[in-house]
KEKE-3310 file (N, C-alpha, C; in steps of 0.2 Angstrom, whole numbers, plus 5000, padded with zeros to 4 digits):
npx = (4959:4957:4945:4952:4965:4962:4958:4970:4978:4972:4973:4987:4990:4981:4975:4960:4954:4940:4932:4924:4916:4912:4911:4915:4927:4934:4935:4943:4954:4958:4960:4972:4981:4981:4987:4999:5004:5006:4996:4988:4975:4958:4943:4929:4915:4897:4891:4897:4895:4892:4898:4900:4906:4917:4924:4926:4935:4946:4950:4954:4965:4973:4973:4983:4991:4985:4971:4955:4939:4922:4911:4898:4888:4872:4864:4861:4861:4868:4880:4884:4885:4896:4906:4906:4912:4924:4927:4935:4932:4918:4910:4899:4887:4879:4871:4866:4859:4857:4867:4879:4878:4879:4892:4899:4896:4903:4916:4921:4927:4919:4913:4902:4892:4891:4886:4883:4887:4879:4875:4887:4892:4882:4884:4896:4894:4886:4895:4904:4919:4927:4921:4913:4914:4903:4895:4910:4916:4905:4903:4913:4925:4942:4942:4930:4931:4941:4934:4924:4932:4936:4927:4925:4936:4940:4933:4935:4938:4934:4935:4927:4924:4928:4941:4958:4973:4980:4974:4975:4984:4980:4968:4973:4981:4971:4965:4961:4959:4960:4958:4944:4945:4938:4935:4945:4956:4954:4952:4943:4942:4955:4959:4951:4955:4967:4978:4984:4996:4996:4986:4993:5004:4997:4992:5004:5008:4998:5001:5014:5011:5004:5013:5022)
npy = (4925:4926:4932:4936:4938:4949:4959:4960:4966:4978:4983:4985:4995:5005:5016:5019:5025:5034:5033:5044:5049:5059:5052:5036:5036:5046:5040:5029:5036:5042:5031:5027:5037:5037:5024:5027:5036:5027:5021:5006:5001:5002:5010:5009:5018:5015:5026:5030:5032:5017:5009:4996:4990:4997:4993:4980:4982:4988:4978:4968:4974:4979:4970:4961:4969:4978:4981:4979:4986:4989:5002:5011:5002:4996:4985:4967:4961:4970:4969:4956:4957:4965:4958:4947:4954:4957:4963:4963:4968:4975:4990:4999:5013:5010:4998:4983:4968:4957:4960:4958:4945:4939:4942:4936:4923:4921:4923:4936:4952:4963:4979:4987:5002:5011:5021:5025:5018:5006:5003:5001:4989:4980:4979:4973:4961:4954:4950:4959:4963:4975:4989:5003:5018:5031:5046:5050:5063:5071:5067:5071:5066:5060:5060:5055:5042:5037:5037:5027:5016:5013:5006:4996:4988:4977:4978:4981:4996:5008:5023:5036:5051:5067:5065:5070:5076:5082:5077:5063:5055:5056:5049:5036:5034:5035:5023:5017:5005:5007:5021:5029:5039:5053:5066:5074:5068:5061:5071:5075:5086:5090:5082:5086:5099:5097:5094:5082:5077:5083:5076:5064:5067:5071:5058:5052:5059:5056:5043:5044:5050:5041:5031:5036)
npz = (4944:4962:4974:4986:4981:4973:4982:4990:4980:4978:4991:4991:4981:4985:4980:4972:4958:4953:4938:4929:4915:4900:4888:4880:4875:4881:4894:4891:4887:4899:4907:4901:4904:4918:4921:4915:4924:4935:4942:4945:4947:4942:4941:4932:4930:4929:4924:4913:4896:4887:4896:4900:4889:4889:4901:4897:4886:4892:4901:4892:4886:4896:4907:4911:4918:4926:4937:4934:4937:4940:4943:4952:4952:4952:4954:4953:4940:4932:4938:4935:4921:4920:4926:4917:4907:4911:4923:4939:4951:4960:4963:4973:4976:4986:4997:4990:4992:4983:4974:4981:4984:4971:4967:4977:4974:4962:4965:4965:4970:4981:4984:4993:4996:5011:5025:5039:5055:5058:5045:5039:5046:5043:5029:5029:5036:5027:5018:5012:5004:5005:5012:5006:5011:5010:5006:5012:5015:5019:5032:5039:5035:5036:5050:5053:5048:5056:5068:5065:5064:5077:5085:5076:5071:5063:5051:5034:5026:5013:5011:5002:4993:4994:4995:4993:4986:4996:5008:5007:5014:5027:5027:5025:5036:5046:5045:5033:5020:5007:4996:4988:4974:4966:4955:4960:4957:4944:4934:4921:4913:4911:4901:4891:4889:4883:4892:4896:4901:4914:4921:4921:4929:4941:4945:4947:4958:4968:4970:4975:4987:4995:4996:5005)
capx = (4961:4952:4943:4958:4970:4960:4959:4977:4980:4969:4977:4994:4990:4978:4971:4955:4952:4933:4933:4917:4918:4906:4911:4919:4934:4937:4936:4949:4960:4959:4964:4979:4985:4982:4992:5006:5005:5008:4990:4986:4968:4954:4936:4925:4908:4892:4888:4901:4892:4895:4903:4902:4911:4924:4927:4929:4941:4952:4952:4957:4971:4977:4971:4989:4995:4980:4965:4949:4933:4916:4908:4891:4884:4866:4860:4865:4861:4873:4886:4885:4887:4902:4910:4907:4916:4931:4928:4938:4929:4912:4909:4892:4886:4874:4871:4861:4860:4858:4874:4884:4877:4882:4899:4902:4896:4907:4922:4923:4927:4913:4913:4896:4892:4887:4888:4882:4890:4874:4875:4894:4892:4877:4887:4902:4891:4883:4900:4908:4927:4928:4915:4914:4911:4902:4900:4914:4917:4899:4902:4919:4932:4946:4941:4924:4934:4944:4928:4921:4937:4937:4923:4924:4943:4940:4930:4940:4935:4937:4932:4926:4921:4932:4948:4962:4980:4982:4972:4974:4988:4976:4963:4977:4983:4965:4964:4958:4963:4961:4953:4941:4946:4935:4937:4951:4962:4952:4948:4942:4943:4962:4960:4947:4959:4974:4983:4985:5002:4994:4983:4998:5007:4992:4992:5011:5008:4994:5005:5020:5008:5002:5019:5025)
capy = (4929:4926:4938:4938:4941:4956:4963:4961:4971:4985:4986:4987:5001:5010:5021:5017:5031:5033:5036:5046:5053:5060:5047:5030:5038:5050:5036:5026:5041:5043:5025:5027:5042:5034:5019:5030:5039:5022:5018:5000:4999:5006:5009:5012:5019:5014:5032:5032:5029:5011:5007:4988:4989:5000:4988:4974:4984:4989:4972:4965:4977:4980:4965:4958:4973:4983:4978:4983:4985:4992:5006:5013:4996:4996:4979:4960:4960:4974:4966:4950:4959:4968:4952:4944:4958:4956:4966:4959:4970:4978:4995:5002:5018:5008:4991:4979:4961:4953:4961:4955:4937:4937:4943:4931:4916:4921:4924:4943:4956:4968:4985:4990:5008:5012:5027:5024:5012:5001:5001:4998:4983:4976:4977:4968:4954:4951:4947:4963:4963:4981:4993:5010:5023:5036:5051:5051:5070:5074:5065:5073:5064:5056:5059:5050:5035:5035:5035:5020:5010:5012:5000:4991:4988:4971:4980:4985:5002:5012:5030:5039:5057:5072:5063:5075:5075:5085:5073:5056:5052:5057:5043:5030:5034:5034:5016:5015:5000:5010:5026:5030:5046:5055:5071:5077:5064:5059:5077:5074:5093:5091:5079:5091:5105:5095:5094:5075:5076:5086:5070:5059:5070:5070:5051:5051:5063:5052:5037:5046:5052:5035:5027:5039)
capz = (4950:4967:4978:4990:4977:4971:4988:4991:4975:4980:4997:4989:4977:4990:4976:4967:4954:4950:4932:4926:4909:4895:4883:4881:4873:4887:4899:4889:4888:4906:4909:4899:4908:4925:4920:4914:4931:4940:4946:4942:4949:4938:4942:4927:4933:4925:4921:4907:4890:4885:4902:4901:4884:4891:4905:4893:4882:4897:4904:4887:4884:4902:4912:4913:4922:4929:4940:4931:4941:4938:4949:4952:4950:4957:4954:4952:4933:4929:4941:4931:4915:4921:4927:4911:4902:4914:4929:4944:4957:4959:4968:4973:4981:4991:4998:4987:4994:4977:4970:4985:4983:4964:4967:4981:4970:4956:4968:4963:4976:4981:4989:4993:4999:5017:5029:5046:5058:5056:5037:5038:5049:5039:5023:5031:5038:5021:5014:5008:5004:5007:5013:5003:5016:5005:5005:5018:5017:5022:5039:5043:5031:5039:5057:5054:5047:5062:5073:5063:5065:5084:5087:5070:5068:5059:5045:5029:5024:5008:5010:4995:4993:4997:4996:4989:4987:5003:5014:5006:5019:5033:5027:5026:5044:5050:5044:5026:5016:5001:4995:4981:4972:4960:4951:4963:4953:4937:4931:4914:4910:4909:4894:4886:4888:4880:4897:4898:4906:4920:4924:4922:4935:4947:4947:4951:4965:4973:4971:4980:4994:4998:4997:5010)
cpx = (4955:4950:4949:4963:4969:4961:4966:4980:4978:4972:4984:4994:4987:4974:4966:4952:4945:4933:4926:4919:4911:4906:4915:4926:4937:4939:4942:4955:4962:4963:4971:4984:4986:4987:4999:5008:5007:5002:4988:4979:4964:4947:4932:4918:4903:4889:4892:4897:4896:4900:4905:4907:4917:4927:4930:4935:4947:4954:4956:4964:4976:4977:4977:4993:4991:4974:4959:4943:4928:4913:4901:4887:4878:4862:4864:4866:4867:4880:4888:4888:4894:4907:4912:4912:4923:4932:4930:4935:4923:4912:4902:4891:4882:4874:4865:4863:4861:4865:4879:4884:4880:4889:4902:4902:4901:4914:4925:4923:4922:4914:4907:4896:4888:4890:4888:4885:4885:4875:4882:4894:4887:4880:4893:4899:4888:4888:4904:4915:4930:4921:4916:4910:4910:4895:4904:4915:4911:4899:4909:4926:4935:4945:4935:4926:4937:4939:4925:4926:4938:4933:4922:4931:4944:4937:4935:4936:4938:4933:4932:4922:4925:4939:4952:4969:4983:4980:4972:4978:4984:4971:4967:4979:4977:4962:4961:4962:4965:4957:4951:4942:4943:4938:4944:4957:4960:4948:4948:4943:4950:4963:4957:4951:4966:4979:4983:4990:5000:4990:4988:5002:5003:4992:4999:5011:5004:4998:5011:5017:5007:5008:5023:5022)
cpy = (4928:4932:4941:4941:4948:4961:4965:4966:4978:4988:4988:4994:5006:5015:5018:5023:5029:5037:5037:5050:5054:5055:5041:5032:5042:5045:5032:5030:5042:5037:5025:5032:5040:5029:5022:5033:5034:5019:5012:4997:5004:5005:5013:5012:5017:5020:5034:5028:5023:5008:5000:4987:4991:4996:4982:4976:4985:4983:4968:4967:4977:4975:4962:4962:4978:4979:4982:4981:4990:4996:5009:5008:4995:4990:4973:4959:4964:4971:4960:4952:4962:4963:4948:4947:4959:4960:4962:4962:4974:4983:4998:5008:5016:5001:4987:4971:4956:4954:4958:4948:4935:4937:4937:4924:4916:4923:4931:4947:4961:4973:4989:4997:5008:5019:5027:5018:5006:4998:4998:4990:4978:4974:4972:4961:4951:4948:4952:4962:4969:4985:5001:5014:5030:5039:5052:5058:5073:5072:5067:5070:5059:5055:5055:5043:5033:5033:5028:5015:5008:5006:4994:4990:4982:4973:4984:4990:5005:5018:5033:5045:5062:5070:5067:5073:5077:5081:5066:5052:5051:5051:5037:5029:5033:5027:5013:5010:5003:5016:5027:5037:5048:5060:5075:5073:5064:5065:5077:5081:5094:5088:5084:5097:5104:5095:5087:5074:5079:5080:5065:5061:5069:5063:5049:5054:5059:5046:5038:5047:5046:5031:5029:5037)
cpz = (4956:4970:4983:4987:4975:4977:4990:4986:4977:4986:4996:4986:4981:4986:4971:4963:4951:4944:4929:4920:4904:4889:4884:4880:4878:4893:4897:4889:4895:4909:4907:4903:4915:4925:4919:4920:4936:4944:4942:4944:4946:4939:4937:4929:4927:4922:4915:4901:4888:4890:4901:4895:4885:4896:4901:4889:4886:4899:4899:4886:4890:4908:4915:4918:4926:4932:4938:4935:4938:4944:4947:4949:4955:4957:4952:4944:4930:4932:4937:4924:4915:4922:4921:4906:4905:4920:4935:4951:4955:4965:4967:4978:4987:4992:4995:4988:4988:4974:4974:4984:4976:4964:4972:4978:4965:4958:4965:4969:4975:4986:4989:4997:5006:5020:5036:5049:5057:5049:5036:5040:5045:5032:5024:5032:5032:5017:5010:5009:5007:5008:5011:5007:5011:5007:5011:5020:5020:5029:5043:5040:5036:5047:5058:5053:5053:5068:5071:5065:5072:5086:5082:5067:5063:5052:5040:5026:5018:5007:5003:4996:4997:4998:4991:4990:4994:5009:5013:5012:5026:5033:5028:5033:5048:5049:5038:5023:5010:5001:4988:4980:4966:4956:4954:4960:4946:4935:4923:4910:4908:4902:4889:4884:4885:4885:4900:4903:4913:4924:4925:4929:4941:4949:4950:4958:4970:4975:4976:4987:4998:5000:5003:5017)
residu = (MET:SER:ARG:SER:ASP:THR:LEU:ALA:TRP:ILE:GLN:LYS:THR:LYS:ILE:VAL:PRO:VAL:ILE:ARG:ALA:GLY:SER:ALA:GLN:GLU:ALA:LEU:ASP:ALA:VAL:GLU:ALA:LEU:ILE:GLU:GLY:GLY:ILE:ASP:VAL:LEU:GLU:ILE:THR:MET:THR:VAL:PRO:GLY:ALA:ILE:GLU:VAL:VAL:GLY:GLU:VAL:ALA:LYS:LYS:HIS:GLY:HIS:ARG:ALA:LEU:VAL:GLY:ALA:GLY:THR:VAL:LEU:ASN:SER:VAL:THR:ALA:GLU:LYS:CYS:ILE:GLU:ALA:GLY:ALA:ARG:PHE:ILE:VAL:SER:PRO:ALA:LEU:HIS:THR:GLY:THR:VAL:GLU:VAL:CYS:ARG:SER:LEU:ASP:VAL:ALA:ILE:ALA:PRO:GLY:ALA:LEU:THR:PRO:SER:GLU:VAL:LEU:GLN:ALA:TRP:ASN:LEU:GLY:ALA:ASP:LEU:VAL:LYS:VAL:PHE:PRO:CYS:ASP:ALA:MET:GLY:GLY:ALA:SER:TYR:LEU:ARG:SER:LEU:LYS:ALA:PRO:LEU:PRO:HIS:VAL:LYS:LEU:MET:PRO:THR:GLY:GLY:VAL:THR:LEU:SER:ASN:VAL:THR:ASP:PHE:ILE:ARG:ALA:GLY:ALA:GLU:ALA:VAL:GLY:VAL:GLY:SER:ASN:LEU:VAL:ASP:ILE:SER:LEU:LEU:ARG:GLU:GLY:ARG:ARG:GLU:ASP:LEU:VAL:GLU:ARG:ALA:LYS:ALA:PHE:CYS:GLN:ALA:VAL:SER:GLU)
# end
């Protein structure tokens, strides 16, 4: 799958769930619930114990029907390992030139993090496929995204931080190509409390919101 194919997939789904969990099994359980709820893009963060192995396992099992990526990737070495395991996109909270270069050379989509207009433009000019605007809520959420898009309409933005079911449509209308959603969607405590179905229903609700 090419970078352009990956980007098109993300733009179609519009939701990138940020999966953080206390164990590999919790992350895998969250993946299953999200897929059941209709979300076919999955970001496994490197803060999950055994994260690269989790990426590999999810890619092997669901790679035919879900787009598996790696998040919180802080350097090019980790990016390469994730890609070897099966990650089709890489997400970082910050901009690391070497990571962008590795992803470009391997034809894998990359979404580095940025916040200010200068950082966003720098990331885009270095070759980002999407720029992760993080933490977007700290700068005003959807209104800040709209302000960024005014002078930078050509830059593809993925706001992350503070995205909820009640405001996700605001971000899409403000110009987001997709949104990164953390615990407001992937609430691991639901699994720990035996409320898996609530996570499935939450995924369905997010899908419904962006489809409208």
